[in-house]
C-alpha positions in Angstrom: 6.0 33.9 16.7 8.0 35.0 13.7 10.3 37.0 15.9 10.8 33.9 18.1 11.8 31.9 15.0 14.2 34.6 14.0 15.9 34.5 17.3 16.2 30.7 17.1 17.7 31.0 13.6 20.3 33.4 14.9 21.3 30.9 17.5 21.1 28.2 14.8 23.7 30.0 12.6 26.0 30.6 15.5 25.7 27.1 16.7 26.3 25.7 13.2 29.7 27.4 13.1 30.5 26.2 16.6 29.3 22.7 15.8 31.3 22.6 12.6 34.4 23.3 14.6 33.6 20.6 17.1 32.9 18.1 14.4 36.1 19.0 12.5 38.2 18.6 15.6 37.2 14.9 16.1 38.5 13.6 12.8 41.6 15.7 13.0 42.4 14.3 16.4 41.6 10.8 15.2 43.9 11.2 12.2 46.7 12.5 14.4 46.4 9.7 16.9 46.2 7.2 14.0 49.4 8.6 12.6 51.2 8.3 16.0 50.1 4.6 16.2 51.5 3.7 12.8 54.8 5.7 12.9 57.7 3.2 12.7 55.5 0.4 11.7 54.6 1.2 8.1 54.8 -1.3 5.3 56.4 -0.9 1.9 53.5 -0.9 -0.6 54.1 -2.3 -4.0 52.1 -0.4 -6.6 49.2 -2.5 -7.6 50.3 -5.3 -5.3 50.1 -6.5 -1.7 51.7 -5.0 1.4 55.1 -6.3 2.2 56.6 -7.3 5.6 53.5 -9.3 6.5 51.6 -6.1 7.3 47.8 -6.1 7.2 46.1 -4.4 4.2 45.8 -0.6 4.3 42.0 -0.8 4.9 42.5 -3.0 7.9 45.1 -0.6 9.2 42.6 2.2 8.8 39.8 0.3 10.5 42.2 -0.4 13.4 43.3 3.3 13.5 39.7 4.4 13.7 39.6 3.0 17.3 41.5 6.1 18.3 38.4 8.1 17.7 36.1 5.9 19.8 34.3 7.5 22.7 33.7 5.8 25.9 30.8 3.5 25.2 28.8 4.0 28.4 29.3 7.7 28.4 28.2 8.1 24.8 24.7 6.8 24.7 22.2 5.7 27.2 23.7 6.7 30.5 25.3 10.1 30.0 23.9 12.9 32.2 22.0 15.8 30.8 25.0 18.0 31.5 27.2 15.9 29.1 24.9 16.3 26.1 26.5 18.4 23.4 25.9 22.1 23.2 23.7 21.9 20.1 21.3 19.4 21.8 21.3 21.5 25.0 19.8 24.4 23.1 17.3 22.2 21.3 19.2 21.9 18.0 19.9 18.2 17.8 18.4 18.1 14.4 20.9 20.6 13.2 23.7 18.5 14.8 22.4 15.5 12.9 22.3 17.2 9.6 25.8 18.7 10.1 27.2 15.3 10.9 25.6 13.7 7.8 27.0 16.4 5.6 30.5 16.4 7.0 30.8 12.7 7.0 30.3 12.5 3.2 33.6 14.3 2.8 35.6 11.3 4.0 35.9 7.7 2.5 33.8 5.1 4.3 35.4 3.2 7.2 38.4 5.6 7.5 39.3 7.0 11.0 37.7 10.3 10.0 34.5 8.7 8.8 34.2 6.6 12.0 34.7 9.8 14.1 31.5 11.1 12.6 29.8 7.8 12.9 30.4 7.7 16.6 29.1 11.3 16.9 26.0 10.3 14.9 25.1 7.6 17.4 25.7 10.1 20.3 23.3 12.6 18.7 20.7 9.9 18.1 20.9 9.2 21.8 20.5 12.9 22.7 17.3 12.8 20.5 16.3 9.5 22.4 15.9 7.8 19.0 16.7 4.4 20.4 15.3 2.3 17.6 17.3 4.4 15.1 20.4 3.5 17.1 19.6 -0.2 16.7 18.8 0.0 13.0 21.8 2.2 12.1 24.2 -0.1 14.0 22.7 -3.2 12.4 23.1 -1.6 8.9 26.8 -0.7 9.6 27.6 -4.1 11.1 26.0 -5.9 8.1 27.9 -3.7 5.6 31.4 -3.4 7.1 33.8 -6.3 6.3 35.2 -7.7 9.6 38.9 -7.4 9.9 39.2 -5.1 6.9 36.7 -2.3 7.4 35.8 -2.8 11.0 37.7 -4.1 14.0 36.2 -6.4 16.7 36.6 -3.5 19.2 34.6 -1.1 17.0 32.0 -3.7 16.3 31.7 -4.3 20.0 31.2 -0.6 20.6 28.2 -0.5 18.2 26.8 -3.7 19.7 27.1 -2.1 23.2 25.1 0.9 21.9 22.4 -1.5 20.7 22.2 -3.1 24.1 21.8 0.3 25.8 19.2 1.3 23.3 17.2 -1.9 23.9 17.3 -1.1 27.6 15.9 2.3 26.9 13.1 0.8 24.8 12.3 -1.6 27.7 13.4 -4.7 25.8 15.7 -6.0 28.6 15.8 -9.6 27.2 17.3 -8.4 23.9 19.8 -6.2 25.8 20.7 -9.1 28.1 21.3 -11.5 25.2 23.6 -9.0 23.4 25.5 -8.1 26.6 26.0 -11.8 27.4 27.3 -12.5 23.9 29.7 -9.6 24.1 30.9 -10.8 27.5 31.5 -14.4 26.3 33.2 -13.3 23.1 35.4 -10.8 25.0 36.7 -13.6 27.3 37.7 -10.9 29.9 40.6 -9.7 27.8 39.6 -6.0 28.1 39.0 -5.1 31.7 37.0 -1.9 31.1 34.8 -3.3 28.4 34.2 -6.4 30.4 33.0 -4.2 33.3 30.7 -2.3 31.0 29.0 -5.5 29.7 28.6 -6.8 33.2 26.9 -3.5 34.2 24.6 -3.8 31.2 23.7 -7.3 32.3 22.9 -6.0 35.8 20.7 -3.3 34.4 18.9 -5.8 32.3 18.3 -8.0 35.4 16.8 -5.0 37.2 14.6 -4.1 34.3 13.4 -7.8 34.2 12.7 -7.7 37.9 15.4 -10.3 38.6 16.3 -8.4 41.8 18.4 -11.3 43.4 20.3 -11.9 40.2 21.1 -8.2 40.0 22.2 -8.1 43.6 24.5 -11.1 43.1 25.9 -9.5 40.0 26.6 -6.3 41.9 28.3 -8.0 44.8 30.5 -10.0 42.3 31.2 -6.8 40.4 32.3 -5.1 43.7 34.6 -8.0 44.5 36.3 -7.8 41.1 36.5 -4.1 40.7 36.7 -2.8 44.2 34.5 -0.2 45.9 32.5 1.4 43.1 31.4 4.9 42.4 28.3 6.6 43.8 26.2 5.8 40.7 26.7 2.1 41.2 25.8 2.4 44.9 22.6 3.9 43.7 22.0 1.1 41.3 22.6 -1.4 44.1 20.2 0.5 46.3 17.5 0.2 43.6 18.2 -3.6 43.4 18.0 -3.9 47.2 14.7 -2.1 47.3 13.3 -4.4 44.5 14.5 -7.4 46.6 12.6 -5.9 49.7 15.8 -5.2 51.6 15.3 -1.6 52.5 17.3 -1.5 55.7 20.5 -2.3 53.8 19.8 0.7 51.5 19.8 3.1 54.5 23.2 1.9 55.5 24.6 1.7 51.9 23.6 5.3 51.1 24.4 6.8 54.5 27.2 9.1 53.1 25.6 9.9 49.7 24.3 13.4 49.3 22.8 13.5 45.8 19.1 14.1 45.4 18.7 10.6 44.0 20.5 9.1 47.0 18.3 11.1 49.4 15.1 10.0 47.6 16.2 6.3 47.7 17.2 6.6 51.3 13.8 8.2 52.3 12.0 5.5 50.3 13.9 2.8 52.1 13.1 4.5 55.4 9.4 4.5 54.6 9.5 0.8 53.8 11.7 -0.2 56.7 9.8 1.8 59.3 6.2 2.2 58.1 5.1 3.4 61.5 7.1 6.6 61.0 5.7 7.3 57.5 4.0 10.6 58.7 7.4 11.8 60.0 9.1 11.0 56.6 6.3 12.9 54.8 7.5 16.1 56.4 11.1 15.4 55.4 10.0 14.7 51.8 7.9 17.9 51.6 11.0 19.8 52.9 13.0 18.4 50.0 10.2 19.3 47.5 10.2 22.9 48.7 13.6 23.4 47.1 13.0 25.6 44.1 16.2 24.5 42.4 15.0 20.9 41.9 14.9 19.7 38.4 11.8 17.9 37.1 13.4 14.5 37.3 14.4 15.3 41.0 10.9 16.4 41.7 9.5 13.3 40.2 11.8 11.2 42.4 10.6 12.9 45.6 7.0 12.8 44.5 7.2 9.1 44.1 8.6 8.7 47.7 5.8 11.0 48.9 3.3 8.8 47.0 4.4 5.6 48.8 4.6 7.4 52.2 1.1 8.7 51.7 -0.2 5.2 51.0 1.7 3.8 53.9 0.3 6.5 56.2 -3.2 5.8 54.9 -3.7 9.3 53.4 -5.4 8.6 50.0 -6.1 12.2 49.2 -2.5 13.1 49.5 -1.6 10.0 47.6 -4.0 11.0 44.8 -2.7 14.6 44.7 0.9 13.2 44.5 -0.1 10.7 41.8 -1.5 13.6 39.7 1.9 15.4 40.1 3.6 12.2 39.0 1.4 11.8 35.9 1.9 15.4 35.0 5.7 14.7 35.0 5.4 11.4 33.2 7.3 12.7 30.1 10.3 13.6 32.2 13.2 11.3 32.9 12.5 8.8 35.7 15.5 9.2 37.9 14.6 6.2 40.1 13.7 4.0 37.2 10.4 2.9 35.8 9.8 0.4 38.5 9.2 3.3 40.9 6.4 5.0 39.1 2.6 5.2 39.0 0.2 4.8 36.1 -3.2 6.1 35.2 -5.1 3.1 36.7 -3.4 3.6 40.0 -4.9 7.1 40.1 -8.3 5.8 39.0 -8.3 3.4 41.9 -7.4 6.1 44.4 -10.2 8.4 42.9 -12.7 5.6 43.4 -11.5 4.8 46.9 -11.8 8.5 47.8 -15.2 8.8 46.2 -16.6 5.7 48.0 -15.4 7.1 51.4 -17.0 10.5 50.6 -20.2 8.8 49.6 -20.3 6.9 52.9 -19.5 10.0 54.8 -22.5 11.9 53.3 -24.7 8.8 53.3 -25.2 8.8 49.5 -26.8 5.9 47.7 -25.3 4.6 44.5 -27.7 5.3 41.7 -28.8 8.6 43.1 -26.5 10.4 40.6 -28.1 13.8 41.2 -27.2 13.8 44.9 -23.6 12.7 44.1 -23.3 15.5 41.5 -24.7 18.1 43.9 -22.3 17.1 46.7 -19.3 16.9 44.4 -20.1 20.3 43.0 -20.1 21.8 46.5 -16.6 20.3 47.1 -15.1 21.1 43.7 -13.4 24.4 44.6 -12.2 23.7 48.2 -11.5 19.9 47.9 -11.0 19.2 44.2 -9.5 15.8 44.7 -12.4 14.6 46.7 -14.8 16.0 44.1 -12.9 14.1 41.3 -13.2 11.0 43.4 -17.0 11.4 43.7 -17.3 12.1 39.9 -15.3 8.9 39.3 -17.8 6.8 41.2 -20.6 8.1 39.0 -18.5 7.8 35.9 -18.1 4.0 36.5 -21.3 3.1 38.2 -24.1 5.2 36.7 -26.6 3.2 34.5 -27.1 6.2 32.2 -24.6 6.9 29.5 -25.3 10.6 29.6 -24.5 10.9 33.3 -21.4 8.8 32.9 -20.2 11.1 30.2 -21.0 14.2 32.3 -19.0 12.8 35.2 -16.0 12.3 32.9 -16.4 15.8 31.6 -16.3 17.2 35.2 -13.1 15.2 35.9 -11.4 16.3 32.7 -12.5 20.0 33.1 -11.4 20.0 36.7 -7.9 18.7 35.8 -7.4 20.6 32.6 -7.3 24.0 34.4 -4.5 22.9 36.7 -0.8 23.2 36.1 0.2 20.1 34.2 -3.4 18.9 34.2 -3.6 18.3 30.5 -0.9 15.6 30.7 -2.8 14.1 33.6 -6.0 14.0 31.4 -4.0 12.4 28.6 -2.7 9.7 30.9 -6.1 9.1 32.5 -8.0 8.8 29.2 -5.4 7.7 26.7 -3.0 5.5 28.7 -5.5 3.7 30.9 -7.1 0.2 30.6 -10.0 1.5 32.7 -11.1 4.6 30.8 -8.8 4.8 27.7 -11.0 6.5 25.1 -11.1 10.0 23.7 -14.9 9.6 23.5 -15.0 10.0 27.3 -13.5 13.5 27.0 -15.5 16.6 26.2 -14.8 18.2 22.8 -13.3 21.3 24.5 -10.7 19.2 26.4 -9.9 17.2 23.3 -9.3 20.4 21.4 -6.9 21.6 24.2 -5.2 18.2 24.1 -4.3 18.8 20.4 -2.3 21.9 21.4 -0.8 20.1 24.3 0.3 17.2 22.1 1.8 19.6 19.6 3.7 21.4 22.4 5.3 18.2 23.7 5.8 16.6 20.2 3.4 13.8 20.7 2.1 13.4 17.1 0.2 10.2 17.9 -1.9 11.9 20.6 -2.4 14.9 18.4 -3.6 12.8 15.5 -5.9 10.7 17.7 -7.5 13.8 19.2 -7.8 15.5 15.8 -9.5 12.4 14.3 -12.0 12.4 17.1 -13.0 16.0 16.3 -14.3 16.4 12.8 -15.4 20.0 13.6 -13.8 22.6 16.0 -15.5 23.0 19.4 -18.1 25.7 19.6 -16.6 29.2 19.8 -13.3 28.2 18.2 -12.3 29.9 14.9 -12.5 27.5 12.0 -9.3 28.9 10.4 -7.3 28.2 13.6 -8.7 24.7 13.6 -7.6 24.1 10.0 -4.1 25.3 10.8 -3.9 22.8 13.6 -5.1 20.1 11.4 -2.6 21.0 8.7 0.2 21.1 11.2 -0.6 17.6 12.6 -0.7 16.2 9.1 2.6 17.7 8.2 4.3 16.6 11.4 3.0 13.1 10.8 4.5 13.1 7.3 1.3 13.6 5.4 2.7 16.6 3.5 0.4 16.9 0.4 -2.8 16.7 2.6 -1.5 19.3 5.0 -0.4 21.6 2.2 -3.8 21.3 0.5 -5.5 22.4 3.7 -3.3 25.4 4.0 -4.0 26.5 0.4 -7.8 25.9 0.7 -8.0 27.7 4.1 -6.2 30.8 2.8 -8.1 31.0 -0.5 -11.5 30.8 1.2 -10.8 33.8 3.4 -12.3 37.3 2.9 -9.9 38.9 5.4 -6.6 38.0 7.0 -5.4 39.4 10.4 -2.0 39.2 12.0 -2.8 36.3 14.3 -4.1 34.3 11.3 -0.9 35.0 9.4 1.1 34.0 12.4 -0.6 30.6 12.6 -0.3 30.1 8.9 3.4 30.9 8.9 4.1 28.5 11.7 2.9 25.6 9.6 4.8 26.8 6.5 8.0 26.9 8.7 7.3 23.3 9.6 7.4 22.6 5.8 10.7 24.4 5.6 12.1 22.3 8.4 11.3 19.1 6.5 12.9 20.6 3.4 9.6 21.0 1.4 11.0 24.3 0.0 9.2 24.3 -3.3 5.9 23.9 -1.5 6.8 26.5 1.1 7.5 29.0 -1.6 4.1 28.4 -3.2 2.4 28.9 0.2 4.4 32.1 0.9 3.2 33.4 -2.5 -0.4 33.1 -1.5 0.1 35.8 1.1 -0.6 39.5 0.3 3.0 40.4 1.2 3.0 43.9 -0.3 0.0 44.9 1.8 1.7 43.9 5.1 3.6 46.1 7.5 7.4 46.5 7.0 8.3 44.2 9.9 6.3 41.3 8.6 7.3 41.8 5.0 11.0 41.7 5.8 10.6 38.5 7.7 8.6 36.8 4.9 11.1 37.9 2.2 13.9 36.5 4.4 12.3 33.1 4.8 11.4 33.0 1.1 15.0 33.7 0.4 16.1 30.9 2.6 13.9 28.4 0.7 15.2 29.7 -2.6 18.8 29.3 -1.4 18.2 25.8 -0.2 16.9 24.7 -3.7 19.9 26.5 -5.3 18.0 29.3 -6.9 20.8 31.6 -5.8 19.9 34.6 -8.0 16.3 34.6 -6.7 17.5 34.2 -3.2 19.9 37.2 -3.4 17.0 39.4 -4.7 14.7 38.3 -1.8 17.5 38.8 0.8 18.0 42.3 -0.5 14.2 43.0 -0.4 14.2 41.8 3.2 17.1 44.2 3.9 15.4 47.1 2.4 11.9 46.6 3.9 11.6 48.9 6.9 15.0 50.4 6.4 15.7 52.2 3.1 19.4 52.7 4.2 19.8 48.9 4.7 22.1 49.6 7.7 20.4 48.1 10.7 21.5 44.7 12.1 18.7 42.8 10.3 19.5 44.5 7.0 23.3 43.8 7.4 22.6 40.1 8.1 20.2 39.9 5.0 22.8 41.7 2.8 25.5 39.3 3.9 23.3 36.3 3.0 22.5 38.1 -0.4 26.3 38.5 -1.0 26.8 34.8 -0.4 24.0 33.9 -2.7 25.5 36.1 -5.5 28.8 34.3 -5.0 27.1 30.9 -5.2 25.4 32.1 -8.4 28.8 32.9 -10.0 28.0 36.6 -10.2 31.4 37.7 -9.0 31.1 41.4 -9.9 27.7 41.7 -8.1 29.1 39.7 -5.1 32.2 41.9 -4.9 30.1 45.0 -4.9 27.7 43.7 -2.3 30.5 42.5 0.0 32.4 45.8 -0.5 29.3 47.9 0.4 28.8 45.7 3.5 32.4 46.1 4.5 31.9 49.9 4.4 29.0 50.0 6.9 29.7 47.1 9.3 31.2 47.8 12.7 31.9 44.2 13.6 35.6 43.3 13.4 34.9 39.6 13.1 32.4 40.4 10.3 35.0 42.6 8.5 37.5 39.8 8.6 35.0 37.4 7.2 34.1 39.8 4.4 37.7 40.3 3.5 38.2 36.6 3.2 35.1 36.4 1.0 36.6 39.2 -1.3 39.9 37.3 -1.5 37.9 34.2 -2.4 36.2 36.0 -5.2 39.6 37.0 -6.6 40.8 33.4 -6.5 37.6 32.2 -8.3 38.1 34.9 -10.9 41.7 33.8 -11.5 40.7 30.2 -11.8 37.9 31.0 -14.2 40.3 33.1 -16.4 42.9 30.4 -16.4 40.3 27.8 -17.5 39.1 30.1 -20.3 42.6 30.8 -21.5 43.4 27.0 -21.5 
């Protein structure tokens, strides 16, 4: 695990440099475009007075010039494709992008073009993180703070309000989105053709989300009249509206020439609904599409939904249940067809019970004879697991004995938990269901596994709920591992002191510590570093018997201790720890790890104002490094030291 984090941190550092360049480019471009806009139209400014020649105040000019940095509204937030998300978010470092934006933005005065360039990027990054409520809150705060006409133009204000409308749609609050988009449309009075088109599209999306299918269709037809034949994505939107309005035959014709997977899925869905008698034929076509190994999870989810409807239409409940399980397993992925074309946990429970009832009739089983139902389900469990789960469901909801009902739930959960994606299906069935929504219906072993599953997908609410229902670890599980999970859940929920205390107590109560235990412990300490609890992380690092560890582990821990010391500006301490990391495992301090640690140590010495030590450290590193780019950077650092020395000498002489 430590090695994995090291690899991530290498990418982190490289991306930070790349991201800084990206971020710097935006304000520079904005400033350049702003300059071009105002050339030949500058006012004569009287010192301490008002602008002459009836020009607007300078702050109003800056607010207007900031529009040059504006991204396209629809492309920036809710509806950009995954391929358009920035490089940092693509490699899972959106948090880094966010921090970088916040730090860089502080370098510029508020409401200037450069400042707005970072503001736009901030909203885009929130979108990549799917933090929709944060987009709404941040936009509200900005709009309340900026003085209209001076610090923000109507166009920029409209952009932020558009982002709010998109975020509300993502949160499922179509009514709020509709009200905002309508207000923007009325206030805009059609003066800006492109923005008017955007707001009309947002209104149509809101109609679809509110299930106003006919209103959406009318809006789409009017949009087409005003803007001509629209792109493929808007044909797809109209296809969704037509399906919602129960007009599938029109969808087949509309999408006849479209070849994207979304179009194929919608066309197949329309075909199933328009020609239900051929559902069996379409099932073969859908399975052919699903056999494509290159499909993304959202594409798989789209085809699985079509297969689900086709199975129901063709009266194949077992296939429908199998497909519903696949859909629930993919429930955390993007719904390419929209949330209207999805299944929920109670849909699957209904199918299970239907399948179980049929099986009971087939085997002439009487309700109440739970033993006979269990015996038959057990015989089916390996070869026909869905039928077995159906039979267990009947017992789970009809038995008069609590113990037998709980045993049936245990069999269902155990059966699913061992399948690919099954833990998410269990989560959906027992935590997202009106029929069986309670962790108490789950065996302790499954709840324990759901804690790990929740942590892996970042669902802290689920992790905390499962943890609270398990005061003790399941039988056979190590108590230390259980405590590490508990500490991690608390820290990820923001309960830092409680999580830190569990870490301390768990380590202090141990008689021996193996590598796996250290690994689990460090993972939680790394979480504390991520949330910038560096003082506490250092205390927890110090509880480890570092000197007794092997070289590889020692160099890693020294390095991460140095990182925390550096972050809290203990630069001298950080430099010493970086050098310890460099030396551990390599007395010559020349391997790549050591060179990287020595470079960080040199930087810390420079930050500490120890110019002689920093010069020596950089010079020694220059002597051994083989990287041309690293050599150039070191030479720049050495020149920087000379400049700092000269400045310090001049100040002392003055």
